N, C-alpha and C positions, 0 to 999 in steps of 0.2 A: 497597416497589416503589425499582427505583436511580434514581440519579441522574439517569440517561436516560431514564427511564418518565415520572419527574416532570415534566422539563424538556418531553418530548415532550408532556405532558397539560395541565401548568396551565403553562407556558412562566415558570417560575420554580424559585428556589432552595427546598431541603427544608424554612427554616424559615421560609417566606414562602407555604406551599400552603393555600391556602385551605379553611374549611370544607367538607367533600364527602360524598357517599354511595355507595355502592357497591350499585347497585338490581340488579333484574332485570326486564328489560323483556320480556315478557309477547305471545304476537303469535300467529298463525295461521301455519300451515308447511308449508301446502301450495302448489305449485307454483304460481305463479304468472306471467302477462306482465308487465311493467314498467310497464303504461300502468293498472294495478288498484291498486285503494287499500288502501293500508295501516292497518288499526285495531293500535293498541299501548295497551298498559295498564301502567302503575307506579304506585308508592309511592315518592315523594320526599320528605322532611322533612315526615314525618306529613300527604301530601296521596296522595288515590287519583286518580290523573289518568288520562284516556285522551284521547290523540291520533289526530284521524284524518286521514290523510298522505296526500295525491293529487299523482300527479306536476305538477311545474309545468308548466304550458301556456303556452303563448305560443312567443316566439322566445329567450328565455335561451341557449340555448346546445344544440347538438346536433352529432352523429358528425363532423361534418363542420367545426367548427368548427377552424382552426388553432391548432397549439402549438408557438412558436419557442424554441429555449434559445437565450441570448447569452453569449459569454464573451470576454476581452479578446484582440484578436487587433492587434497595432499593423499587420501586410502588410494587414488589412483595411479598406472604406472605414468612418470615421468610427473606426477605430479600434477595432472590435468585429464579430466573424462571428455569423454568426446560422445558426441548422441545424434542420429542420423534421421535429418526432418524425412517428413513422407509428402511426396506430391510437393515438394519446394516451388515450380516452378510454375502452378497452379493459377495464380492470381498477379505477376510480375510485370505479362506483357513479352512481346517478340522484339527480336533483331531487327533493326532495318539500316540501309546503309544507300547513302547515293555518290558514288566513285568521283563522280562530274563536278561537285559540290563540296567535295569531303566531309558529307555529314553521317553522323553515326547513330544512332537515337534507340530508344526503345518507345516502342509504339504499345499501348494499354486503354482499356474503356474504363472508367470506371464505375460506381453504382448507380450515376445520374443519366449513363450511355455516352457520358463526353471523350472524345478524342484527349486522351493524354501522353505528352512527348517528354519524354526525359532524355539530354544528351547532348552534344554539340553538332551545331549546324557551320557552315560555311569554315571551315576550317577552328578556328577559335570564339566561336558566341556561345553561350551557354543556353539550352532551352526549357522551361519547366513550368507545370501548368500550373496555374492560378489555386491557391490555399482552398480545400476543399470549400471551407465557410465562404470564402467570397466568390467561387464558381456557384455555389448552390444560388447563395443570392442571386446572381447573374442571370442564372437559368430561370429561379423562379419572376425576376423579372421581364425578363425576355416572352415567356409563357402569359404573364398580365398583361404584356403591350402586344399580345400576337404578333411576334416580330418574326412569323415563318416566310422565310422566301421561297422555298424550295424545299419540297420533301425530302429531295435526293442531295440536297447542298446545303452543308451546315455550316457554321461557326462556330472554334471552341476557344475560350480566351488563355495565353499560355505571357509569363514573360522573359523577357527576353534580356541577358546583358551580356556584354563582353566580357571573355576572360583574363583578367590582371594580370600584365607581365610581371614575373618576379624584380625583387627586388637585385640591384648590381650586388650587393651583398647576400644573396641567397639564390645563385643558381647553379650550384657548382655539380657538378656529374663525378663520381668516383667509381676506379673499377682496381680492384686487383690484381695485377700482372701474373702472367703464367706464363712459367718459359717452355713447357712440354717439350724440352730439348729443340726448341726454335722449329719446332713443328716436325719435326724428325720422321714423325710417323704420319703424317703424308702417303698416300701410297702414291708410289711409283707411277709417275703421271707416264709411263709405257702401258699400263695396268690399271687406268684409270677405275675405281669402282661404277654399277651402274648405277647413278642416283635416280631416283623416282621422281616423275614429273612432279609431282607436288609432297613437300616435306611439311609434316604438321607437327608441332613441335606441340607437346604437350605439358600444362601448366597446372600445378597446384597452386590456387591463387587462398592466400591466407588475408582475411581482417582482422585486423588486432581492434580491443577493444576503446580504444579512444576513438578510430574510426569509426568503429559500430556505434555507438552513440553519435556519433557527429549527422550521418546520415538518414538519423531516424530512429533508433533504437528498439528497430523488430526486425524478426527475420525479411518480410516481404519487402520493404526500403532498401535494407541491407542489397539481397539478392539484386536489384531494380538496379541499384547505382552501379555493383560489380558488373550488369551486364551491361550497361550502355557505355561503361569505362571501357572494359576490353574489348567489347564494341570498337569503340573510337582508336585503338593501340591496333587491333587486326586490320583497321583500313591502310594502317602507315605501312603491315606488310602486303599488300596486296598489289602495289606498285612495282614489285618483285618478281622477275618471270626467270626461267632455266635457273634453279628451281622454282617453282609458283612456294611462296610459304604460307601457309592457313594456319592458325593458331587454333589449338585445342585445350579447352577450357577440362582440364581432368574432372579436378572437387573443387569444391567452393569448402574453406571453414572458417567460421565466424564466430570469433571469441565475444561471447556474451556476458565477462566478468572480468575483471580483474585479474592478471596472472597465467589468462589462458593463454598466454605468448609468451613462458617466462623466458625466453631468446632476449624478448624487445623488455619486457618488464622489469625483468634482474638487474638491468643494464642502464634504468634511467639516474640520471644524474640532477633530475628537479619532476617536479609536477610532468612537466611539456619537453623536456629534453633526455634524451638518448643517446648513449655514447654508440655511433656506429661502429667503430670496428672491433669493440668488443660483443656488440649485437650481431654482424655477419658470422664472427666466427662459432660465435652458440651457436647460432641459428645450421652451420652446419654439421655441427655435432647432434643437434637434438635430431635432425631429419635423416641422421646416416644413423643412430639410435631409436627412431620413434619407427616401430614392428609394425603397426595400425596402418599406415601407408609404404607398402610395399615398393621397392624402387623400381618394379616393372608397370605401376600404375599410372607414373608421372617420369618427364624427363630434369624437370626443375623444378623451383616453389620458389614461391616471387610474396612473401610479404608487404602490405598496404599499412599505412601508420600514418596518424597527424601529429605523431611527435616531433618534433624538431631536432633531426638528426644533426649532430656536430661528431667532429672528429681532433682528439685530441693534438696540439700541438706543443713541442716539447713537455710535455707532461705538465702545463701548467694551465695552459687556454683551450676551450674544445670549440672551433671555429664552425660556426653555425652554418653555411652555407652550403652545405651537403642535400641535396636534392634525391638523390640516388645513389646506390653501392653496391659492387656484385663480382663474383670473377670471372676474369676475362676465359671464356672456351670454357667454360664451367659447366655446360650442358652435358648430362649422362656421367658426369665425373662421381665414382665412388672409391675413397681409397679403404681399404682394410688392414693398410698398415697404420696408417694417421687419424681412424677410424672417424672418417668425416668427410662429405661432400660439398663438394665446391658449386654445385647444381644448385644455386639460392642467393636472393637478391631480395634487398628493404629499398621501399621505396616510400616517399614522403608527398600524402596527397591532404588536400583541406576539405576533402571530400565535397568538392566543386570543380573536380574534372583537373585540376590544377598540373595534375601527374602523369596526365597521358603521354605527355613528349618523354618526360624522364622515365617511366614506364616502357619503353618503345625502346626507350635508347639501353638502358638495364637487360633486356630483352634479348637485346642486340648483341651486348656484351657475353652474355652465354652461347652466345650463336658463335664465337671468334670474333666479333667485328672491336677492335684494339679506338683508338678517339684517333679524329682525325688530325692533322699536323704532328705528328710523331716522325723520328725519324725512320719507321717501315712505312709510313703513310704520309711520306713528305711530299707525294704528288698530289695531297687533299690538303691544303691550307686548311687548319680550324677556324681563318676568319671568314672562308665560305659560306661559315654557318647549317650547315649541313645536320642530318639527326646523329650523328656522332663528333661532332664538337664535343670539347670539354666542358662548354655552357651552355645555359639554356640561351636561344638566340631566337627571336622572332622574324621571320623572314620568308619568303617563298620559297629555299633553300631546307627550311628547319621540315616541311612538309617531305621531303626526298632522301633518297641515299645517294652519298659521293661514290666513283669508281670503285673508292678505296674498302670501301663498306662491302661493296656487292664481291668483289673479290676476295676479302676476308670470309664471306660466307663460303664461296667459291670450296677456299680453300679449308677449311673447318670442315663442310659435308664431306671433300675427297681425305678426311683421316678418320683413322679409328676411332678418335676418340666421340663420335657424333653418333657410332652405330645405333643406338636408341632412338633416334628421331626416325628412323625407318620404319617404326613402325605403325600398323593406319590404325587408329581409332577406332572405337567397337561404334558401330550408325544407332543413334537413337531415332526419334522420327524425325528424320532430315527433311527436310523444304523442299519442293521443286519449283523452284520460278521460274518465270518468263526471263528472257535475257533482255538486260534494258535496253539494248539498241533496235531490238524491233520495234520499242513507241518511240522515241528517239531519236528523230534523225543526227546525223554529223553536225549541221546546221542549227538543229533546235538545242542542240548540248553545249555549241557557243553562244546560243543566246542567253542562255542562263548563267554564263558565266560574261561576258565582254556585250552583251545586246549585238551582239555582230554575226556574222556566218565564218564557216570554215574556211580556211587557204587550202587545202589540199582534199580528194574523194579518193587517196589511191592510197596502196597497202602502209604504204606511212604512218596511214592514221591509227594503226592497230597500237602503236608505241608510242606515238605522239601524234596527240590531237591538236593542228594549231588554227590558233583561229583570228581573226581580225580583232585588232585591237585601235577602235574608233582614234580616241584620244591623242595617241602619239600617230597621227599620222597614216594610219592605215598598214602599220607593221604587223607581222603576225609574230604570234604568243602561244607558247603550249604550256598548259595547267597540269593536263594528265595524258592518259592516253585516253583512247576513245572505249565508250562503254562498250562492254561485250553482247557481239551481235550484233554491232554497227557493220553500215554496209560500207566496202573500200573497195568495190568494185563490181561490174556486172556479175549478179547472182554469186558472190563473194562475201564473206562478211568474218569479223574481227572475231579471233578463239584466241583468249591466251597471250596476246600481244603478236599472234600471226594471222596472214590474210589467207584464209580457205574456202573450200565451196562453199556456197549454204544448199543442205540438201531439205532443209525445214520446210514447211509449207507456209504457203505466205500468212501473217499473222494479220488479224484485226482485233485490236485494243475493244473490249466493252467498256472502256470508260475512254473512249477518244474523242466523247461529246466535252468532255473533264478538260483534258490532254490538249485538244487541238481548236476549242470556243473560247471565247468571252464570257467568263464568268460575269452575272449581273453587277452591273456597279452597287456594293454593298457599301455601305459607310462603313470607317474603320473609327472604332468609339478610342483612341488608344487618347492617354491623360482627361478623356471627358468624366472616366469612373472613380470615385472619390470615395475611398470605403474610413479610412482614418485622416486626420487631419497633417498631414505629411505631407511634402512635395518633395521633388527632386530635380536635380539641372544637368543638362548635357552640356 
C-alpha cells in the first residue's frame, strides 16, 4: 500500500502500522431495501465470525440532518463562514448495529458494486475497505479467473486490525465539576416529573480541520466517518433502560480550513497541541454567542479534534494526557449572566475511532454523570473500569455503565436542568426494521459470542442473556441483554428490557438460507494477496 493509503486506513506512518489482516467478507448479494438485515461472515485472526447487522433504529440521523461546512472568513460573523451542503447523505451509506457483538458500522456500495464496511466490530476491532486501487485490481482478477461461486453469495475484501490501546501517559478523561447547589434543583421525590420512555439528547457535532484532513479531506469521507463513529457511541447508550437513551445527531459542522473552529485554533500551543482549558472555555462562549445555531436546535455541542489536548500544570507544563474534556451536567445549560453555555465538550480522536469511549464518557458528563470512585460515587470504585472511570481502560466493564452512573443519569433527568432533553427530534426518513431477535434465537445469539448456548430462556434474558462458557467449565456469563424481539417464554418476547406478549405474526426471513445454512467452502485468500513489497507481523 502507498503511504497515503496507509494513512487513510491506519492513521499512522508505515513503521507504526499495527498487525492486520486482509479478509474476505461473505454476504448475500441480492438487492434489498435499506431497511433489511445484513448477515455477513468472515474469518479474522483465526476466528470464524458471523455478524447480524440491522439498520440503526431510533433517531440517530436522517436524510434531513443538516451538514454545514465552515471556514475562516474575517468578513463574516465571528470570523467564520458557514455553508449548508445539499444532499449530504446521498453517497455515504447507512449506519448498522449488532448489539450482541458490540459492532457499529456504516455499509455502502462502491462504484464497482462492492460492499464497503466502515467502523468497529467486536467492540475493539476496526474494519475498513481495501483501498479502491487494490479492490479494483482484485475485482478484475476475480472476473478474469471467473471466480463466481454463487450469484447470490459475494465476498468483498477488507482490512481489519485491533484498535491500539492508549499509552498509560495519554489516557486521561477530564471534567469541569459543577456544583449547582448540590443538585438542589432536583424535583421533590414526591412530585417526580413524568420522564418519557426515551430521551433523545440532540448533539451538534463539530469536526475540526486537523481531523477533517485526516479522514479523507472531503465531505463524503468526513460524513461517513462521523456516522460510523457516533453510531458506535450510540451503541454504548443502548444498554441503558428506564429511560432509554437514543442519541440524535442534530447537525454536523465540518471545518474545511484552518481557523474554522477559532475556539480550538486560537489556543494552539504548537502545530499539534491545544490548551484544553482555554479551548473549552472559549467554546462555551462561542456557542453562546453563535446565533446561526439556535439553542433550540441542539442540547449539547461536541467537537472532535486530532490536536493533542493538554492541561497546564502550575503554569509551566502542559500535561498531554487528556483525551476528552466537558462540563459536568452541562447539557441544556445557558447562562445569560456569564454569557456562556456549559453544554460543550472537546474530544481528541486520531481518525481511527480511538475516541469512541472518550466521546461516550464526555457525553455522559454533560448528562450529569461524574467519575466513578469519587466521594459521591464511592460505591463504584474507579478500578472497576466502567465507562465513567477517570482513565481509559480496556476490559469487559469498559463497555458498561456502573450503578452510580445510572443513578446520576436518573437524578439529572429529574432536575430542572435537563428540561431541553425531553424534546422529540423531528423525524426524517426513519427506517423501520425487523427485530433482530426474530432472526436469531437465544442459542444462536450465544453461539456468536461463545460458540455455545443460552443458560436461560425466561424473562431474565431480556436484561441479561447468559451463555455457557465452555472454556470455564460450563459456567454462565452475560455479555449483554438478549436482542430486541427475542423469545422469553411461550408467545412472549423481549422489548426494551421487558418480557411482554408477542402479538406479531410469525416472521420468516427471506434470508434464512444464509442465516441458517452453511455457506459453501470458500477459500479465504488472507496474506496471499501481495500488492506491495511489504510484510507485516502478528
